[in-house]
N, C-alpha and C positions, 0 to 999 in steps of 0.2 A: 504494500500500500504506500503510495506516495502522498504524503500530507499536503503537498502543494496542489494536488488535484482538488482536494476538499477546500483548501483556502481559496483557490481561484474560482470555485463554484459560488462562494458567498461574498468574496471581496474582489472589487474591480481594480485590476492593475492600473497604475497611473493616477489613482485617487489618493488624497491625503490619508484617508482611513486605511487604505491598503499599506501605504508607506509606514504609518504608525504601527499597524499590526505586525508587519514583517520585521521592523526594527526591534520591537519589544520581544517578540517570541524568539527571534534569533539570539538576542542577548541572553534570554532565559535558557535557551537550549545549550548555548556554549557554556554557560555556568554549570548547568546540570551535567553535561558530558565531562567537564573538567573534574567535578566531584566524583563521578563514576570512575574516571581514569586514576584519580588519586587514591581511591578506596576499592581496589579489586576484591577485598574481603567481603564487601557488601553483595557481591554476586548479582548485580542488577542486569536486567535485560536491556542492553545498550540500544538496540534497534527500537524497542518499544519506548524507551526513555526519550530518544530523539524525536520519534513521531509524535508522542503525546506532548512533549514540550512545545513543539511547533503548533499543536492544535489546542493547547490548554485554554486559550481565550477565544475560541471560535464563536462563542455566543455573544460577544460584545456588540456586534452590529444590530442586534435585536433590542438594545437598550438605548435610553435617552441620555447621552453624555456628549453634549455639543463640544466641550473642550478637547475631545479626541475624535470629533467628527462622526459620532454614532448618532443616528437619527431614528432609532427605534422607539417603541412605545413604553418599554418596561424600565423600572428603576435599575440602575447599574448593579445593585446587589444580586439581581437575578441572573447575571450573565453566566454564572457557573452552572446552575441547573439547566438553563436554556441550552448551553453548550452540550451538556450531557444528553439532553433530548435530541439535539441535532445530530450528534455523532452516533447515538444509538440508532437513529433512523437511517444513518449512512452505513450501518452494519459494524460500527466500532464501539460497542458498549464499554469495553475496558478503557478505551481512550476517553470516553465520555465521563467515566468516574473521576478521572484526573481533573476535568473541567469543574465538576461539581465540588470537589474536595480541596480546591486550592485557595479559597478565600481566607485571608488572614493566615492563620496556621491551621485552618479548618474550623468548622462551626459545629459545636455539639447541639443535639436536640434541645438540651436545657438552655443554651444561649439563644437559639432561634426562638424558643417560646418566651423566654424572659424579656428579650429585646423586641418581641413582636415583629420579627423580620418577615417581609412579604415573600417568603420562599417556602417550599414544602417542608412539612414537619417530619424530619428524619435526620439522623446523624450524618454530617457532611465533613467528617475529619478524615485526613489521608490515612490509608491502611497499609498499602504496599510500600516497599522501599522506594520504588519509582515515584509513586505519588508524593511521598515525603520529600524526596530530592527536588522534584519540580516545584512543589509548594514553597520550599525553602529558597530555591534559586529565584523564583518569581519575586520574592520580597526585596531583592536587590535592585529591581528595575521598575520605574514607573513608565506610564505611557505619555506623560507630559514633559518629562526631561529625558528624551531619548538618548541612549548611548552612554548615560552617566550612571555609574554604579553607586548606589547609596552606601553610606557607612553603616556599620553594625550599630553604632550609637543612634543614628537617625532611625533605623528600622525599629530598634527597641522602643524608642520614643513614640513612633507612630503606632506600633502594636499596643503599647501601654494604654492608649486611649480606648482600647477595646477590651481591656481586662488583663489582670496580672497573669492569668493562665496562658494568654497569647505570648507574652514575653517569656514565660517559663518554657513553653514548648520551643520557641525560637532558640533560646539559650541551649536547650538540650540538643537541638539540631546543629548548632554551632560546634558543640563538643564532638558530635558524631561526624560532621562533614568537612570541617575546616582543618 
């Protein structure tokens, strides 16, 4: 499966949104692959890691996020599960789980209910090692400052706004992946 076939189906080459998407997912993919190379003991499926990294944000075009040229109807918080639905319909349910489970350091059912998030009521935390690596790598790159890797301090500060557990999970991954 070539992830670019899926990307090209939903994102139009030559548009600002396409450029933002490709820049972001390429940075995340490169970071994820670097982690996999540095840690062979994690025994990750490198091909899947690469494909899923490139597709992890496939649902963003369905959301309303004008600052990154997304003109959809849904709140941005929904891009993960919408990406899962999209990739599942494309015959890639395992890749879809990566989409759903990469928001923050993952969203527990408890967090979804407590914060009344407008997303399905189910656990959306990364389970597989590949999901964890992609979720972790994603934290280093925003879609508004393309190509610039965030510092660990900045990531921790941003995650801290969403709860201590987010920072604790990130710190655990820092120990595991860096």
